[in-house]
N, C-alpha and C positions, 0 to 999 in steps of 0.2 A: 569527551564530556567528562569522563571519570576524571582526568588529569585536573580539569577546572573545578570540579566538586572538592577533590582531594585538596588543591591550593587553597581552597575556603573553608578547610576544617570539616569537610563532609566525606571522610575516609570511607563510611559504609555506603555510598550511592554507586550502583551497578547499572550501566546502561544495557539494556536489552533490546534487540533487535527482532520484532515480529515480521517475518517473512517467509512465505510460502516457498521461496526458492530456497532459504535455508533449511526450513523443517516442513515438510508437507502437512504435517498433523498438527503441531503446537505453533507453526507459525501461521496457520489458516485462522484469522479471526473470525472467519464466516462459520466456524464451527462452534455451536451452542456450547460445549464442554470447556473450550478455549475462552469464550465469553465470560461464561461463569466463573471460572478459575481467577481471570483478570478483575472482574468486577468483585469478587470476594477479597482479592489483594489490595482493591483500590479502597475498599469500605474498612478493612482493617488498618488502614494507614501505610500499607508496605509500598505504596506507589505515592511518590511526592510530584511526579510531572509526566506530562505526554507529549510527545512531538509527532507529528505525522506530516508527510508530504501526501501529494497527491497519487492516487493508486497508479502503479507504474504501466500496469497491463493495458490501461487504456489513455494513458497521459505522456506515455514514454516518448522521449526526443528521437527514439530511434524509428518511430512510427514514419514511414515515408521517405526516410532516407536511404541514399545509395550507399553500399558497401562493396568498394572493387575488390575487397578481398574474397568475397564471396563467389561461387561459380556464376556464369554470366545468368543462368535461369533464375537465380535466387539472389541477385544484387540488392534487391529493394527490399527495406524492411517492412513489417507490416502495415496495411494501409491506414490512414488517418481515420478515426473514428469519432473525435472529440475536437472542436476547436473553441476559442474564446467566445464565439458567437452562439455556439452549441455546447454549451456546458454540459447539458444531460445526455448529449451524443448526438451524431449526426442523424438525420431522417432516414437515408438507405444504408442500412448495415445489414448483413447476413445474420442468420438467427445465432449462430456462435458469436458474433460481436455484439448482438443484442443481450445476450446471457452475460457477456463480459461487462458491458456498460450497467447492466441491472445489478449483478454483484458488486461491483466496484461502487456503484451509487449508494447502495444500503450499507456497503463498509464506511464510505464517506460521512453518510447522515448518522451512522452509529458513533464515530468519532466525534462529531460536532455535538451529540447530545449528552455525551458523557460528562459526568461531572467528579 
């Protein structure tokens, strides 16, 4: 994306990835401090765009897939907890999965209503 911006005369554009896997503290948009930081940056005009995908911890293509490289006891990825028919989560999930669904639903809704 930075290359596309530069080829269109926008050399000051920087692409930033917010991901809890990359940085547990500043990649966690669920933290109020992080939300305030980015909201202030948006209101100050420092953010010109936002691109988001579905939350990978509950929408991952790895869920339910078999990985033959893993030991036989753990060859399958985490179980599927969302489907197209059950976008907000399946009815029979564990407490841990329910918390994952809730956190990612709140994240997704926050993105949908950011301006």
